[in-house]
TORSEBA-483772 format. One line per field, with one value per atom (N, C-alpha, C): x, y, z. Coordinates in steps of 0.1 Angstrom, whole numbers, plus 5000, padded with zeros to 4 digits. Atoms other than C-alpha are relative to their C-alpha. Example, Ala and Ser with C-alpha at 12.3 -4.5 7.8 and 13.67 -1.06 7.14 Angstrom:
REM residues 2
east <- 5009,5123,5009,4991,5137,4992 .
north <- 4988,4955,5012,4989,4989,5011 .
up <- 5000,5078,5000,5000,5071,5008 .
REM end
This chain:
REM residues 402
east <- 5011,3707,4987,5013,3673,4989,5010,3643,4987,5013,3606,4995,5004,3602,5010,4992,3619,4991,5008,3605,5004,5013,3587,4989,5009,3571,4998,5001,3566,4987,5013,3536,5002,4998,3552,5015,4987,3583,5011,4989,3602,5008,4992,3611,5008,4993,3621,5013,4988,3644,5010,4990,3660,5008,4994,3666,5011,4991,3682,5012,4990,3702,5011,4991,3717,5007,4993,3725,5011,4989,3745,5011,4990,3762,5008,4992,3772,5010,4990,3789,5012,4989,3810,5007,4993,3821,4994,5007,3795,4996,5004,3790,4988,5012,3754,4992,5010,3732,4987,5013,3697,4990,5008,3673,4985,5015,3635,4992,5009,3606,4993,5006,3595,5010,4992,3609,4994,5005,3606,5012,4990,3626,5000,4999,3637,5009,4992,3661,5012,4989,3689,5013,4986,3726,5010,4990,3743,5001,4999,3736,4993,5007,3725,4987,5013,3689,4996,5004,3678,4987,5013,3644,5003,4998,3645,4989,5010,3623,5006,4996,3627,4999,5000,3633,4986,5013,3597,4990,5008,3583,5003,4999,3577,4997,5004,3560,4992,5007,3546,4992,5009,3516,4996,5003,3514,4986,5012,3482,5005,4997,3480,5009,4991,3496,5009,4989,3529,4999,5000,3519,4987,5012,3488,5004,4997,3485,5005,4995,3501,4997,5003,3494,5013,4988,3523,4997,5002,3525,5013,4989,3547,5003,4995,3567,4992,5009,3543,4987,5013,3515,4990,5009,3498,5002,4999,3490,4993,5005,3483,5001,5000,3474,5007,4992,3499,4998,5000,3494,5014,4987,3522,5010,4991,3536,5005,4996,3537,5010,4991,3554,5014,4987,3581,5007,4994,3587,5006,4994,3593,5012,4989,3614,5013,4989,3635,5007,4994,3640,5008,4993,3650,5013,4988,3675,5010,4990,3691,5006,4994,3695,5010,4990,3712,5013,4988,3735,5009,4992,3746,5008,4993,3756,5012,4989,3780,5005,4997,3792,5011,4988,3824,4998,5001,3809,4996,5006,3794,5008,4994,3808,4989,5010,3775,4986,5014,3738,4992,5007,3716,4985,5014,3678,4991,5009,3651,4986,5013,3620,4996,5004,3602,4998,5003,3592,5012,4987,3629,5008,4992,3640,5002,4998,3634,5011,4990,3654,5014,4987,3681,5007,4995,3685,5005,4996,3687,5013,4988,3713,5012,4988,3735,5004,4997,3732,5008,4993,3743,5014,4988,3770,5010,4991,3784,5003,4997,3782,4992,5008,3770,4988,5013,3734,4997,5004,3725,4985,5014,3687,4997,5003,3673,4985,5014,3641,4994,5007,3618,4987,5012,3588,5000,5003,3578,4985,5014,3545,4991,5008,3534,4997,5003,3537,4989,5010,3517,4986,5013,3490,4995,5006,3485,5002,4998,3500,4995,5005,3484,5010,4990,3501,5002,4999,3493,5000,5000,3499,5010,4990,3515,5011,4990,3532,5011,4990,3549,5009,4993,3559,5011,4991,3575,5012,4989,3595,5009,4991,3607,5008,4993,3615,5012,4990,3635,5012,4990,3654,5008,4993,3663,5009,4992,3677,5012,4989,3698,5009,4993,3709,5013,4987,3745,4999,5002,3733,4986,5013,3700,5002,5000,3697,4986,5013,3667,5000,5001,3655,4998,5002,3650,5002,4999,3656,4986,5013,3618,4999,5001,3620,5010,4990,3651,4994,5006,3632,4989,5011,3602,5005,4994,3624,5004,4995,3640,4988,5012,3606,4992,5009,3587,5007,4993,3614,5012,4990,3637,5014,4987,3667,5009,4991,3697,5002,4998,3700,5013,4986,3737,5001,5000,3727,4994,5008,3707,5007,4994,3722,4988,5009,3702,5006,4996,3706,4987,5012,3680,4999,5002,3664,5003,4997,3671,4994,5004,3666,5011,4991,3686,4993,5007,3675,4999,5000,3685,4995,5004,3671,4985,5014,3634,4997,5003,3618,4993,5006,3608,4985,5014,3573,4996,5006,3552,4992,5007,3538,4984,5014,3503,4997,5003,3492,4988,5010,3471,4987,5012,3447,4994,5005,3430,4988,5011,3399,5005,4995,3419,5007,4993,3440,4990,5011,3408,4995,5005,3396,5010,4990,3429,5000,5001,3425,4989,5011,3393,5002,4996,3411,5000,4999,3409,5014,4987,3438,4999,5001,3447,5010,4992,3459,5001,4997,3475,5006,4994,3483,5003,4996,3502,5004,4996,3504,4990,5009,3488,4988,5012,3452,4999,5000,3459,4999,5002,3454,5012,4987,3491,5000,4999,3486,4992,5008,3461,4991,5009,3438,4986,5012,3406,5002,4998,3421,5002,4999,3430,4986,5014,3393,4993,5007,3380,5006,4995,3404,4995,5005,3393,4987,5013,3358,5001,4998,3370,5007,4993,3393,4990,5010,3364,4990,5009,3342,5006,4993,3368,5005,4994,3383,4993,5008,3355,5007,4994,3377,5013,4989,3400,4996,5002,3402,5011,4991,3418,5001,4997,3435,5007,4995,3441,5004,4994,3464,5005,4995,3468,4988,5009,3451,5003,4998,3447,4986,5012,3422,4990,5009,3407,4994,5005,3398,4985,5014,3360,4996,5003,3359,5002,4997,3375,4991,5011,3351,4987,5012,3322,5002,4998,3337,5000,5001,3342,4986,5014,3306,4992,5007,3294,5004,4996,3314,4996,5005,3298,5011,4988,3331,5000,5000,3320,5005,4996,3326,5014,4987,3359,5012,4990,3377,5000,4999,3390,5009,4992,3403,5004,4996,3424,5004,4994,3435,5015,4985,3472,5004,4995,3491,5015,4985,3525,5002,4996,3544,4995,5004,3530,4989,5011,3498,5005,4994,3519,5008,4992,3543,4991,5009,3515,4991,5007,3497,5007,4992,3525,5000,4999,3528,4988,5012,3492,4997,5003,3492,5006,4995,3496,5006,4994,3504,4999,5000,3514,4998,5003,3500,5002,4997,3513,4997,5004,3493,5002,4998,3507,5000,5000,3501,5014,4986,3536,5006,4993,3558,5015,4985,3593,5008,4993,3605,4989,5009,3582,5006,4994,3598,4991,5009,3567,5001,4999,3573,5012,4989,3607,4997,5004,3592,4991,5008,3566,5008,4992,3592,5007,4993,3611,4992,5010,3580,4993,5004,3575,4989,5011,3551,5005,4996,3556,4993,5005,3549,4996,5005,3530,5000,4998,3540,4997,5002,3532,5013,4988,3557,5004,4997,3555,5006,4995,3575,5015,4985,3612,5004,4996,3612,5001,4999,3606,5014,4987,3641,5010,4992,3655,4996,5005,3633,4995,5002,3635,4990,5009,3615,4986,5013,3585,4991,5010,3553,4998,5002,3547,4988,5011,3517,4999,5003,3508,4989,5010,3488,4986,5014,3459,4994,5005,3455,4994,5007,3430,4997,5002,3423,5012,4988,3459,5003,4998,3461,4992,5009,3431,5005,4995,3446,5011,4988,3479,4997,5004,3463,4993,5007,3439,5009,4991,3467,5007,4993,3486,4990,5010,3454,4996,5004,3447,5011,4988,3482,5010,4990,3502,5014,4987,3531,5006,4996,3533,5004,4997,3531,5014,4988,3560,5012,4990,3581,5003,4998,3576,5007,4994,3586,5015,4986,3617,5009,4992,3629,5003,4999,3623,5008,4993,3637,5015,4986,3671,5005,4996,3673,4999,5001,3661,5012,4989,3689,5013,4988,3715,5000,5001,3702,5006,4995,3718,5000,4999,3718,5014,4986,3756,5003,4997,3756,4995,5006,3733,5009,4991,3755,5013,4988,3786,4999,5003,3771,4998,5002,3760,5013,4987,3794,5009,4992,3811,4995,5006,3786,5004,4996,3793,5014,4985,3831,5002,4998,3830,4996,5005,3809,5007,4993,3826,5014,4987,3860,5000,5001,3849,4997,5003,3835,5012,4989,3867,5013,4989,3890,5010,4991,3906,4999,5000,3915,4990,5010,3887,5007 .
north <- 5009,9673,5007,4994,9679,4992,5007,9670,5009,4993,9679,5004,4997,9681,4996,5004,9680,5002,4998,9677,5014,5005,9693,5004,4997,9704,4989,5012,9669,4994,5006,9649,4985,5015,9614,4997,5005,9593,5005,4995,9608,5011,4990,9639,4995,5006,9619,4993,5007,9597,5009,4990,9627,5006,4993,9644,4990,5009,9613,4996,5003,9604,5011,4988,9639,5002,4999,9640,4990,5010,9608,5003,4996,9620,5011,4988,9653,4995,5005,9633,4994,5007,9616,5010,4990,9649,5005,4995,9655,5014,4986,9692,5001,5002,9694,5014,4990,9721,4993,5007,9708,5010,4990,9725,4995,5003,9726,5009,4992,9740,5011,4991,9761,5006,4994,9784,4998,5002,9775,4998,5002,9773,4986,5014,9737,4998,5002,9743,4990,5010,9723,5007,4993,9732,4992,5009,9702,5001,4998,9714,5013,4988,9745,4996,5002,9747,5012,4989,9768,4997,5001,9775,5003,4999,9770,5008,4991,9800,5008,4990,9819,5014,4986,9856,5006,4995,9863,4995,5006,9842,5006,4994,9860,4990,5008,9833,4988,5013,9797,4996,5006,9784,4987,5013,9747,4995,5006,9726,4991,5009,9702,4988,5011,9674,5005,4993,9682,4997,5004,9666,5006,4993,9688,5013,4987,9722,5009,4990,9752,5014,4987,9789,5008,4992,9810,5014,4986,9847,5006,4994,9867,5014,4987,9898,5012,4990,9918,5001,5000,9910,4991,5010,9885,4986,5013,9850,4989,5010,9817,4986,5014,9781,4991,5008,9757,4985,5014,9720,4994,5005,9696,5000,5000,9696,5014,4986,9734,5003,4998,9734,4995,5006,9711,5009,4991,9734,5012,4988,9764,4995,5006,9742,4997,5003,9731,5013,4987,9767,5006,4995,9777,4992,5008,9748,5003,4996,9757,5014,4987,9793,4999,5003,9781,4994,5007,9758,5010,4990,9787,5009,4991,9808,4993,5007,9781,4988,5011,9762,4991,5009,9748,4994,5004,9740,4986,5014,9705,4989,5012,9671,4990,5009,9652,5007,4996,9660,4988,5011,9638,5004,4996,9639,4989,5010,9622,5000,5003,9608,5009,4995,9618,5015,4986,9653,5009,4992,9664,4995,5005,9644,5009,4990,9671,5010,4991,9695,4994,5007,9669,4999,5001,9664,5014,4987,9702,5004,4997,9706,4993,5007,9679,5007,4993,9697,5013,4988,9730,4998,5002,9717,4990,5010,9688,4989,5010,9666,4988,5012,9630,5002,4999,9626,4986,5012,9600,5002,4999,9595,4990,5008,9581,4997,5004,9561,4995,5004,9560,4993,5007,9548,5003,4997,9545,5001,4997,9553,4987,5012,9517,4998,5000,9518,5009,4990,9550,4997,5004,9536,4987,5012,9505,4988,5011,9482,5002,4996,9499,5008,4993,9518,5015,4987,9552,5011,4988,9587,4998,5002,9584,5011,4989,9618,4997,5004,9606,4989,5011,9574,5004,4995,9593,5007,4993,9615,4989,5010,9584,4992,5008,9564,5007,4992,9592,5002,4997,9600,4987,5013,9563,4997,5002,9561,5009,4990,9592,5002,4999,9591,4992,5007,9580,4988,5011,9558,5002,5000,9548,4993,5006,9541,4997,5004,9521,4997,5001,9519,4985,5014,9481,4992,5009,9451,4999,5000,9451,5011,4988,9486,4998,5003,9476,4992,5009,9448,5006,4994,9469,5010,4991,9496,4993,5007,9470,4994,5006,9454,5011,4990,9486,5009,4991,9506,4994,5007,9480,5006,4995,9493,4988,5011,9469,5000,5001,9456,5005,4996,9465,5015,4985,9502,5005,4996,9501,4994,5005,9499,5001,5000,9491,5006,4993,9514,5000,5000,9505,5012,4990,9531,4994,5005,9528,5009,4992,9544,5000,4999,9555,4995,5006,9533,5010,4991,9560,5014,4987,9588,5003,4998,9583,5008,4993,9608,4991,5009,9593,5001,5000,9583,5007,4995,9601,4988,5011,9576,5001,4998,9592,5000,5001,9579,5009,4990,9604,4993,5008,9576,4994,5004,9574,4990,5009,9557,4986,5013,9529,4994,5005,9527,4994,5005,9523,4986,5013,9495,4989,5011,9477,4995,5004,9477,4990,5010,9457,4988,5011,9432,5001,4997,9448,5000,4999,9447,5009,4989,9473,4996,5001,9469,5014,4986,9501,5000,4997,9514,5015,4986,9547,5003,4998,9561,5008,4993,9579,4990,5008,9567,5001,5000,9560,4985,5013,9531,4991,5007,9521,4992,5006,9512,4988,5012,9484,5000,5000,9495,4994,5007,9482,4985,5014,9447,4999,5000,9455,5000,4999,9464,4987,5012,9433,4989,5010,9412,5003,4996,9432,4994,5006,9419,4986,5013,9384,4999,5000,9393,5003,4996,9410,4988,5012,9379,4990,5010,9357,5006,4994,9382,5014,4988,9408,5012,4989,9428,5004,4995,9440,5014,4987,9477,5003,4996,9491,5015,4986,9525,5004,4996,9541,5015,4986,9572,5005,4994,9593,5007,4993,9613,4996,5003,9609,4999,5000,9606,4989,5011,9574,5001,4998,9589,4997,5001,9591,4986,5013,9559,4989,5010,9539,5001,4998,9554,4993,5006,9543,4985,5015,9508,4994,5005,9504,4999,5001,9512,4989,5011,9489,4986,5013,9461,4997,5002,9466,5002,4998,9478,5014,4987,9512,5001,5000,9503,4996,5006,9487,5008,4993,9512,5015,4985,9547,5006,4992,9572,5013,4988,9600,5011,4991,9618,5002,4998,9631,5004,4996,9633,5002,4998,9646,4999,4999,9646,4989,5009,9630,4990,5008,9617,4990,5010,9601,4989,5010,9584,4991,5008,9573,4990,5009,9557,4987,5013,9532,4993,5006,9527,4993,5006,9519,4987,5012,9491,4988,5014,9454,4994,5004,9449,5011,4990,9473,4992,5007,9462,5009,4993,9475,4991,5010,9457,5006,4992,9478,4991,5008,9466,5000,4999,9478,5011,4990,9495,4999,5000,9505,4997,5003,9505,4998,5001,9513,5004,4995,9534,4998,5000,9533,4986,5013,9496,5001,4998,9505,5009,4991,9533,4992,5008,9509,4991,5009,9484,5008,4991,9513,5004,4996,9522,4988,5011,9487,4991,5008,9471,4990,5009,9440,5003,4995,9443,4988,5009,9425,5008,4992,9437,4991,5008,9427,4996,5005,9406,5009,4991,9433,5013,4988,9457,4999,5000,9467,4997,5002,9466,4986,5014,9429,4994,5004,9426,5003,4996,9442,4993,5006,9428,4986,5014,9390,4994,5005,9385,5006,4994,9405,4989,5008,9386,5006,4995,9388,4993,5006,9381,5007,4994,9387,5010,4990,9419,4996,5003,9403,4989,5011,9374,5004,4995,9388,4989,5011,9354,4998,5002,9349,5012,4988,9385,5000,5001,9380,4989,5011,9347,5005,4996,9363,5011,4990,9393,4994,5007,9371,4993,5008,9349,5009,4991,9379,5006,4994,9394,4991,5010,9362,4994,5007,9354,5011,4990,9380,4995,5006,9356,5001,5000,9354,5015,4986,9392,5004,4996,9397,4993,5007,9370,5006,4994,9386,5013,4987,9420,4998,5002,9407,4996,5004,9391,5011,4990,9420,5012,4989,9445,4998,5003,9427,5005,4995,9435,5015,4986,9470,5007,4993,9478,5000,5001,9469,5010,4991,9494,5014,4987,9527,5007,4993,9554,5000,5000,9552,4991,5010,9521,5005,4995,9537,5011,4989,9568,4996,5005,9548,4995,5005,9531,5012,4989,9564,5008,4993,9581,4993,5008,9553,5002,4998,9558,5014,4986,9596,5001,4999,9592,4993,5007,9566,5008,4993,9587,5013,4987,9620,4998,5003,9605,4996,5004,9589,5012,4988,9623,5009,4991,9641,4993,5007,9614,4996,5004,9608,4985,5014,9574,4998,5003,9558,4994 .
up <- 4996,5257,4998,5004,5243,5006,4994,5264,5001,5000,5267,5013,4986,5305,5010,4988,5339,5012,4988,5374,5005,4996,5390,4990,5011,5357,4990,5008,5344,5001,5000,5335,5001,4999,5338,5002,4997,5340,4992,5009,5311,5006,4994,5330,5012,4988,5361,4995,5005,5340,4995,5005,5323,5011,4989,5356,5007,4993,5373,4991,5009,5342,4999,5001,5339,5013,4987,5376,5001,4999,5373,4989,5010,5341,5004,4995,5357,5010,4990,5385,4993,5007,5359,4990,5008,5343,4988,5012,5316,5003,5000,5309,4991,5007,5300,4999,5003,5284,4997,5002,5288,4995,5007,5264,5000,4999,5271,4991,5008,5252,5008,4991,5282,5010,4990,5308,5014,4986,5345,5009,4990,5377,5005,4996,5383,5013,4988,5412,4998,5004,5394,4998,5001,5398,4993,5006,5381,4985,5014,5346,4997,5005,5326,4993,5006,5316,4992,5009,5286,4994,5007,5271,4985,5014,5233,4994,5006,5225,4989,5010,5192,5007,4994,5200,5000,5001,5190,5011,4990,5219,5013,4987,5252,5011,4989,5272,4994,5004,5270,5012,4990,5290,4995,5004,5288,5006,4994,5293,5011,4989,5322,4997,5005,5302,4990,5008,5285,4985,5014,5252,4993,5005,5246,4993,5006,5229,5011,4990,5246,4994,5005,5244,5000,5001,5231,4999,5001,5237,4994,5008,5213,5004,4996,5218,4995,5005,5197,5007,4992,5222,4995,5005,5201,5007,4994,5213,4991,5009,5197,5007,4995,5207,4989,5009,5191,5003,4997,5187,5001,4996,5195,4988,5012,5159,4998,5001,5158,5011,4989,5192,4997,5004,5178,4990,5010,5149,5006,4993,5172,5009,4992,5195,4991,5010,5165,4996,5004,5155,5012,4988,5191,5002,4998,5194,4989,5011,5160,5003,4997,5172,5011,4989,5204,4995,5006,5184,4993,5008,5161,5009,4991,5191,5006,4994,5204,4991,5010,5173,5004,4997,5189,5014,4986,5223,5003,4997,5219,4993,5006,5213,4995,5003,5212,5001,4998,5207,5004,4995,5228,5002,5000,5222,5005,4994,5242,4994,5005,5225,4988,5013,5193,5001,4999,5206,4997,5002,5204,4987,5010,5174,4988,5011,5147,5004,4996,5168,5001,5000,5173,4986,5013,5136,4995,5004,5131,5007,4992,5159,4994,5006,5143,4987,5013,5110,5002,4997,5125,5006,4993,5148,4994,5005,5129,5010,4989,5160,4998,5001,5162,5008,4993,5173,5006,4993,5199,5004,4996,5203,5010,4988,5235,5000,5002,5231,5013,4989,5261,4997,5006,5240,4985,5014,5204,4998,5002,5188,5002,4997,5190,5015,4985,5228,5003,4996,5231,4994,5006,5208,5004,4995,5228,4991,5009,5202,4986,5014,5172,4993,5008,5145,5005,4995,5160,4990,5008,5145,4989,5011,5110,5000,4999,5115,5010,4989,5147,4995,5006,5130,4990,5010,5102,5006,4993,5126,5006,4994,5145,4990,5010,5114,4994,5007,5097,5010,4990,5129,5003,4997,5136,4988,5011,5101,5000,5001,5104,5012,4988,5140,4999,4999,5148,5009,4990,5177,5006,4993,5192,5013,4987,5229,5004,4995,5241,5015,4985,5277,5004,4996,5275,4987,5011,5253,4993,5005,5248,4989,5009,5232,4988,5011,5212,4989,5010,5195,4993,5007,5188,4989,5010,5171,4988,5012,5149,4992,5007,5140,4993,5005,5134,4989,5008,5116,4992,5008,5100,5003,4996,5120,5005,4996,5124,5016,4985,5160,5005,4995,5161,5000,4999,5158,5013,4989,5190,5013,4987,5226,5010,4989,5257,5012,4987,5287,5009,4992,5313,5009,4990,5334,5014,4987,5371,5011,4989,5405,5011,4989,5435,5013,4989,5464,5012,4988,5490,4996,5005,5469,5001,4999,5476,5013,4989,5499,5011,4990,5533,5001,4997,5542,5013,4988,5567,5007,4994,5593,4999,5001,5589,4985,5014,5555,4996,5004,5535,4996,5004,5524,5012,4987,5558,4998,5003,5544,4997,5003,5530,5012,4988,5561,5010,4991,5581,4995,5005,5558,5002,4998,5560,5015,4986,5598,5002,5000,5591,4991,5007,5570,4985,5015,5535,4996,5007,5511,4988,5010,5485,4988,5012,5449,4994,5005,5435,4987,5013,5401,5000,5002,5395,4986,5014,5360,4992,5009,5331,4996,5003,5323,4985,5015,5286,4995,5006,5262,5002,4999,5266,5013,4986,5303,5003,4998,5299,5012,4988,5327,4998,5002,5312,5004,4996,5316,5015,4985,5352,5006,4994,5359,4997,5002,5342,5009,4991,5363,5014,4987,5394,5003,4997,5390,5005,4996,5393,5014,4987,5422,5011,4990,5442,5002,4999,5435,5010,4991,5453,5013,4988,5477,5002,4999,5485,5007,4993,5508,4993,5008,5480,4994,5006,5471,4989,5011,5439,5000,5000,5440,4987,5013,5406,5001,4998,5408,4986,5013,5376,4993,5009,5349,4986,5014,5312,4993,5008,5284,5002,4996,5297,5013,4986,5331,5001,4999,5325,4995,5006,5304,5011,4990,5332,5012,4990,5358,4996,5005,5337,4999,5001,5331,5014,4986,5369,5005,4996,5374,4993,5008,5346,5005,4995,5361,5015,4986,5395,5011,4991,5411,5007,4995,5423,5015,4985,5460,5002,4998,5453,4993,5008,5430,5003,4997,5439,4990,5009,5413,5007,4992,5427,4990,5009,5395,5003,4999,5392,5014,4986,5425,5000,4998,5436,5015,4986,5468,5009,4990,5499,4995,5005,5483,4990,5010,5455,5007,4993,5479,5008,4992,5502,4992,5009,5473,4999,5000,5469,5013,4987,5506,5005,4996,5512,4993,5008,5486,5006,4997,5493,4987,5013,5456,4990,5011,5428,4987,5013,5394,4988,5012,5361,4988,5011,5333,4986,5013,5304,4988,5013,5268,4994,5004,5260,5008,4991,5286,4998,5003,5274,5013,4988,5310,5012,4989,5340,5013,4987,5367,5012,4989,5388,5008,4993,5396,5009,4990,5411,5011,4989,5431,5010,4991,5444,5009,4992,5456,5011,4990,5473,5011,4990,5492,5007,4992,5505,4994,5007,5479,4990,5011,5458,4987,5013,5421,4991,5010,5394,4987,5012,5359,4988,5013,5323,4995,5006,5305,4989,5011,5278,5006,4994,5300,5002,4998,5303,5014,4986,5341,5004,4998,5340,4997,5003,5326,5012,4989,5358,5013,4988,5385,4997,5003,5382,5010,4989,5414,5000,5002,5402,4995,5006,5394,4986,5014,5356,4994,5007,5333,4987,5013,5297,5002,4998,5295,4997,5005,5277,5008,4992,5302,5013,4988,5326,5010,4990,5341,5009,4992,5351,5009,4992,5362,5013,4989,5385,5010,4991,5398,5009,4993,5408,5010,4990,5424,5012,4989,5444,5009,4992,5456,5010,4992,5470,5011,4991,5485,5012,4990,5504,5008,4993,5516,5003,4996,5536,5000,5000,5539,4986,5014,5501,4996,5002,5499,5005,4994,5523,4993,5006,5506,4986,5013,5472,5001,4999,5484,5005,4995,5502,4988,5011,5470,4990,5010,5447,5006,4993,5473,5000,5001,5472,4987,5013,5435,4999,5000,5440,5007,4992,5465,4992,5008,5438,4988,5011,5413,5002,5000,5405,4986,5013,5378,4995,5004,5378,4989,5011,5357,4986,5013,5331,4995,5004,5331,4994,5006,5325,4986,5013,5295,4990,5009,5280,4998,5001,5287,4990,5009,5268,4986,5013,5239,4995,5004,5239,4995,5003,5239,4987,5013,5211,4988,5011,5188,4998,5000,5197,4994,5005,5190,4985,5014,5158,4991,5008,5146,4998,5001,5154,4994,5005,5141,5010,4989,5175,5003,4996,5189,5011,4989,5210,5012 .
REM end
């Protein structure tokens, strides 16, 4: 298993999905070597975790976001800042070295997202194993519907052509892969992300957002968004809709939890739209403040331009908040009782937010419906589908009967 991050050293949902998926796979008998591009203590016992460092690398210091440059210190004492493509080259080399030390150990190579695809192709070459690539997003998603980085697209396109199987986290993502890279639909399986309803950490009765709690006691309502502040997430549209919401429901606050390259742009936009009193930016949060952000909300809104899945929507439901998500999201395929809207339709987005802000009975009914779906979710179903894929391709590669 090749991945770029795991909790608690993660910058987003990819690491969480990898962790939960591997935990479920391990329960079903999968023997997993999870290979990362950095060395850290994750406190994980259900699989082996290895850092894919070439022997010349002594230490890696990553930037705050896992997809930026990192500082590599070498055994000769020298140090160098490497961009994301140079990091991939070193990771590819490290993965190949690991594969050569255990040539008979593996049945399948499983690589998560474009950052590990080059290493996945090299591991398959060394081991002679089938390669299953797991797609949590493609470059069009990350570029907000635009073409994005041509080097990333080249890596994705080549890997999709050469992989033995492609696993997409939603039907939405499956269709985009087929459209963008001319991949036959029958080469792509859908394995939705999930959540363990009983696996969420409990809430503390004393919410960390005391200012918002005090406002709610005065009749205010809170709209919350948790995620990276990037073009993919459609947050300028949320702020434009927020202006209309506040005009009709002045006692509405917007809580935006996350960091990213649009952080200062969004603060400026909120000011330009006259929303400075109604929008709070918290930057990236973990632990209690992360959980309490969901809990303080009366509605969670995920207006993504293209969201392959959207685990944050499931987390919001688990912490007691109904959700409004874009129709261009994978989680909308799982939560049929969620409110949905086209990401570009800021008028309809404002209408639906306002309706929930002005009607507590509607809010409660929406959460009751979506929570029934939430309680039926489990990572076990996703693990079953993946195990079947692994067995089928491993057996085909060995010539054994499926």
